[in-house]
Structures are given as C-alpha cells and as structure tokens.
N, C-alpha and C positions, 0 to 999 in steps of 0.2 A: 415560445416566448423568446427567440434567438437576442443573443446579445454581442459583443463584438467579438473577434478572433483576437490571437496575442500568438506571436511567432516564437518555436523555440528554435532558439538560433544556435542554441549547443547544450550538452549533459555531460558529467563527470559522474564516476565512482570512486570510492577507496574501498578494495576487496573485500569482501565480510569474513569475518575469524573471529579469532582474540590475539592482541597485541600488545604484549607486555610492552609497555616501555615507552609505548606511544598515548596520547590522550587524544580527548575524541576530538579538539582544538585541530590537531594533528591530521585527524583522519577527514574533518571538514576542510580544511584547506589544502590539502590532495584532492580533496574531491572539484572543489571551487575552480582549483591550478585549470587541472582538468575540463572541465566544462568551458571554461574562459579560451582556452586553445583550440577547443573544438568549436566555438561559436567564434572564434578571431576577431575578438574584444579585449581591450586590452584593463586592465583592473581600473585604473584612475577613469573609462567611459562610464563605467557602472554609476547608476546614480541614484539606484535606490539597492539598500538587502534587507531578505526578507527570511531571520531564523527561523526554524523550527526549534524548539526548546524541548531539553532534557533533564529531567527533574531527578537524574543518582548523580551528577557531577558538579556539585556544589552549584554554590550562585551565579558561575560563568553560564552555567545550562542553561539559567532562566533566564538572562538576558541574551540568548545567542547571536540576535543579529551583531551587537555591540561586540561580544567576543570575536564571531569570526571577522568582521570591518577590522577591527583590534590587529587582529593574529595576519590580516590581508595588509595591512599598513592604513590608517583612517586615511581617508582621502575628501570627507564633507559629503559624503554619499547620507542620501536619509536611510534610517533605519528602521526596522520592527523587528519585535521578537514573538512566537507564538506556538501558546499550550493546547492541545487539544488530544493527548494522548497520541493513539498510534494515528488519528487522523493529523497530525499535526502537519506534517508534510504540505500536505494539499489546502488547510488554511493558510498558511506561510503563502502559500504560490497562487492561493483565491486572493489575498493582499496584494500581492505583486501585480495580478492580473488588474485588479480594481486604480492602481495608481498609475498603469499603462493608459486603460481606456480613458480614465477620467482627465487625462492629458499632465499630470502631474510629474510622469519621466517619460523618457520612451525606453529605456533600458533597465533591465532590474536581473540581482541573481538572487537565488533563492537556494539556500544551503539547509540540511541538516545531519547531526551526527550523533554517534550515542556510544560512550563505553561503558559497560554493564559487568558486576562483578557474576560470577560462573552462579550454575543453579538458577533457581525460577524468581522472577521476580517476585520483589516481596515489596508492601505500601513502604513511603516514606518512614523513617520511623520519630517516633511519637504517638500521644493517646489523642485522636479526633473522631471523637464517635458521631459525627457529624460526615462524616467524611466516610462513604458507598465504598469506596476502594478499601478503606480499614475497615471496615464492619464485614465485607465479604470474606478478610481473610479471618477474622477474629472471631465475629458469631456463628458464621455457616463453617469456617475450616476452609471455604472455596480458594485454592491455589487454581491458578491460571488450567494448568493440564486435568483437573479436578472438573469444572467447570467442562474443557472440553469433552471430557467424558462423558457427564451428564448430555449433553448437548448431543452427541452421537447415540446416547440411550435412547434419546428423543427419538431420534432419525427411524431407529431401529424400529421401534413402536410405531411411529406413524403412516412410512414409507414400507417397510420390510429392506430396508439397507440392511447389506450383511457385512462381518468381520472381510470378509472376501473383498465387497467394493471396497471398503476404506482403504485396504491392503493394495487393489489396483492401481489406486486412486496415485498411491508412493508411487508405486513403480511406474508409471508414467511421467510423473515429476522428476525422477532421479534420471531417467532418462534424458530430458529437457536441459535439469540442470550439470548434467555431465558436460556439456557442451558451453556452457559460460565461464569465461574465465574469471569472472566477477564473484563467484559463487563459490561459498565454505565448502560444500559437500558436494565432491561431483564423481562419488559411487553409484552406479547403477547397481540395483537391489528387483530380485526377483520376489515374488507372492511367494515364496518360502524363508526368503530371507528376512522377511516384515514379520510372518507368522510365527519365526524364531527367537525375534528380539523381546525382551519382557516386558509383560505388562506394566506401566506408569498409573492409568486411569481409568481402569474399565470400560471401555470393551479395548481401548486403546492401545498401542503396541511403542516403545521406546523410537521407533523409529517413524513414527503416525504425527507425533506432534513436534514442532515448530521447536528448534533450543533458542536458547537466546546469543546474542553477538555483537560485538565489535562491528562499527560498518558507518561509512557516508556516502551520501549524494548531493548532487546539486546539479540546476538547471539554469541559465541564462535566457532569457524572455524579455522579449522587445514587441514593439508596434509593429504593424505590419510595412508601413515608412520606412521604418531604424530598418528592418530587413532588408528592405531594397537599397538603401543607400550603402551597407555594406554588402551588395552584390549576391545577395541571396533571392532568387525571384518564387523558387517555389517551397518556401521551408513547411518544415511541419508544422500545423498549426493547432491551439486548443482552444476546440468549440464549444465543450461545456465543460463545466466543473459545479459541483453537487458539494454542497457541507452542511447540507439541511439536519436537521433533529427530529428527532420521532415523532409521533402522535397518537397520546393511550392516555387513557383517564386518570390522570394521578390518582384520584382515590378510591381506585379500587388496588391498587398495587402499592403496598408499603416502600418497597425496597425496586421501584421501578427500572432503575440501570442494569439491574439483573434479569432483566428481563427484556429488557427493550429489542433487541436483535429479531426478536419471533412474537413479539406482541401485535396483535391485531386489534383494530377498535371494533373493526365489524365481524371480526371473528373470519375473514374472508381470507384465505393463504396469500391474497395476492395484492395484500395492503397492510403488510410489515413496515417493520421500519428498514428492512437491506430495501424491497422493494419501494421507499419511497426514493433511499439512497439514490436509487439507478433511475429512475422514472424524473427525478429533478436534470439527473445528466442529461438523459436523452430530449426532454422540453428544450431546455437548454441549445440542444445542438441542433434541435429540430431533423432526428431519426430516428430510431429504435431497435431492438433489438436482431431485427432479421439484417439492418445494413451493416452489422460488425464483422471483421474479418477474425480478429482474434479478440482476450481480455486476461488479463493480469486481475485477479483476483485473491482474498485474505483467507490462505488455509493454514493457520493457527494449527489445524491440523487436519488430515486428510476428509475427515468427516464436514469440513466447514466448505471446502471445495465444493464437495458435491453441491451443499446447500443454495452454495453464488449461481449454479447452473442455471436454477429457477427461478430465486429472486430478481434474477438480471434478465428474466424474458426468454431463455437459450430452449427450454422445456417447459410442462405443465408441471405442477408440484406431483412431486414422486419420481419421477422420468429420470432422473439424473443418471442412474446408475444405466441407464439403457444408452444414452450418449457415452458416457466414458465407454462400458463395451464395446460400444460400435465401431469404437475410434476416433469419433466426431472430432472429443475434443484431442487428441494427438496435433505433433506439428505433422500435417498432411493431411489430417480431418479437417471436418466442414469447417470449426470453430477451435482452432485449439486456445486453450484455455491452461494459461499458468507456462508459455513460453521458455521463460528464463529460469522454470525452471522453480519458482516462486517459494514461499517461505520454507517451505521441507527443505530447499537447499541453499537456503541466506540463513534463516534465521532472523530474529530479532529486533534491528537496532532501531527501537522505536520512532525517534523523529525525521529519521532517514527513510524509511521505511518505503513511503507513498510516493516521495519522490525516486526511488528507488524505481519504482512502479512506473514512473512517467519517464527516466531513463529507457525503460525495455520499450515502450509504446514507441520514444522517438529512435532506437536503432529498429526496430521491424517497420517502421512507416519508411525509414530512406533507404530500407535493404541493407543493414549494417548490418546484422544478426548473425551473421558467419552461418555456422553445421545449426544452428536452433531457428533459421530464417523461415518465418509464414510467406507461403509465396502469397504474390499479388495482393500484400496489405496494406489496404487504403483507408482502415477506422478502424480504430483500436479504441477498448474502455480501460480504465484502472478504475477499482473498487475493496474500498475496506472500510472499518468505521473505528472510531476511538469511543473508550469508555466514556461514560457521562454522558450519553446521548449525542457524540459528535458523527456527521456522518462525512466521505468522504469520496468523490468519483471525479476521475479525467477522462474526457471525450477529447481524442486527437485526432487526426486527421490529413490526410497528403495532398 
C-alpha cells in the first residue's frame, strides 16, 4: 500500500527540562526557528503550519497552529491544530504530509511544544464522567506511574521479566542519553543505582519512570520536487506514517481505552494495538522489521521499552530481554533502540515528543548524531501511542 514520500528538509528542538519564565510558545518558536535554519527555508516560504496541541496551556494550546504562526508573524500560511494525546506530533505531521501529497502546498512546518507543572500528569480540572482519562484517575486511582507499574507486573507474569531486566533498560538508555545535548538527564546509571532508587509504583523505581518536562520540537517537510529546487538531492524521506486506532469488541470491555495497548481480538499476541500501529507503518513503507537499522520507541517506563521490541517485530513475544542482554539494542548492536536516550532521558512534553522522535530519526539518517550515531543507518522507525486509541509511528529512510 505504498504512498508518496515527503522530504524532511529541517528539524529543530528546544532542549528538554524545566524553564521558569518561558512559555510553551517560546519553546515552540525556538524549535521552529532551528528547523527553518536547518532547512534553509525562510518563514515566509512556509505555506502550511501544522500544530500539535497541548491541553495544559490554556486556549492558546488548543489552537497551537495559529498560536505558533502568530508568534512567528502571521504571513498567510494555512493553519491546522491537532490533539491526539502523546500521538499529537505524528497526527500533525500526517496532516502536513496529506497537504503536500495532495498538491495543496509544497512546504510545511510542523510544531509541538509543552510546558507542564511539576509532578505527575493529572486530568484537566472539572468533573467529566464521560471522559475516560477523568474516570481512570477518579474511579480507579490510576495515575500514570500506577498504570506503568501494573503493566510491568503483567510482563513479569506473562514473560518472566525481572526487576533486573527493567533496570538494564535504564542503564542502556542513560548511556545513550548522556551523549545527547537536547536531553534533560545526561547522567549515566548502573543497575545498582537504579535498584537503590525509591519504589514509585511497584515494581518500578524512580529511575525507571519518565518524568514530565517542558520541551519543543519542529520539522520542515516538503514535496520531493521542492527539496530538489532547494538543491537537496538526497533528503531524508518520510516513507510511512501510521495513525491507526485499535480493533477490539467494545461490548466486552467497559473502559476499552485502559486496555487498548495490549488487547487482542483473537487472543494472538501478534494482533494487539501496538502491532497494528507498527504493521500499518510497515505496509505504507513497503518494508518489514528486518529492514530497520534502529528505532525510537515510547519508553514511558523501562518495561514499556521491552514490550515494544516484541510488538514492532524485533523478536518473538517474551524474548525482549534476550535482545537487551545480548547488547543488540545498544548503540553498536544489531538494532539500536532509543539512541536518543528515549523518554527516560527527556521526559514527557506531550505534543512535542513524537516530533522529537522524528528529529532523532533525521539526525541519525543524516549521520549527524555525534557520539550516539548508529553506524550505516538508512531506515529508522519511531513509534508510540496516545490515550484514547491514537496510534503514532513514522518510518523514515535515506
């Protein structure tokens, strides 16, 4: 089911962290200007702005496309704003791709940025009994770390994963993140360091759960012809995007969004929501997992990363820890995973993080990732998902 490719002309980020005195708009504009500079494209040349929304920054966050265009200086570009929870960045990118492939525009800017309060994410204030996000907090007491802990226990029960396996994921990613100038956390950790950190949501410890962060990321994408006009003969190309929703019988699950990442209609572990996300991207790109050189996956916790190994087809169910301990998923291994350091090194800046993953794909495929460079990288995948059943994956190639 191949679809047309679009070129990535430029990428940019605002480093992740906590920035008192800066708004999410400041972070997004910083990232946008960096992407425009990287692309050698003037702001006035941009024909379409696709913003990824943040729900925690008031009305400007809900109309992010307009907010960022206004901050950069309204110049008549067409605008769109998207919300898909953690998948918002790829949803925004998919809209920009559609505009380009349909011929509506030639060059577009995709931006996401967030500024969040300290502590765990909480639902937007107000009583909303029809909102599953509100329900999981109020009825089930499931904060994000509690949910991650339950998920880790599930892997331990199903596949025999251990706390030492989860700690080893953090050790690997902390080494990767120590080489990333945009990461919030650049300290390296040992298994002993991880096991000495306090338990947050049994069995997960503080160092195994991603924090919340401020951050921004942006991408300039264009038609292949436009890239040639700009003198770029061999750009990084987006060759597949997945924004699929899950498939399951709603009548069986009263609160389906809470189970959608692992639910399988057939009972076959190869037909879960996460597998569907990956498979759609592979189909669009006309590749399979064996063609990947590296991947950026959604490590909300260390246990989540292991799960992704299996769902994107790097190994059979239950075999993820073998890849990890063999060194296959470290930089220098057969299939490096999260060479950026992942969310463990960055934290969550919700509308920016899926875009940040594509930034890492681009730097790796260009050979510009410095000390964390994956050797001979030519095909990479990013993947995550947003609450409420939003898939998110991008396959890029050089």
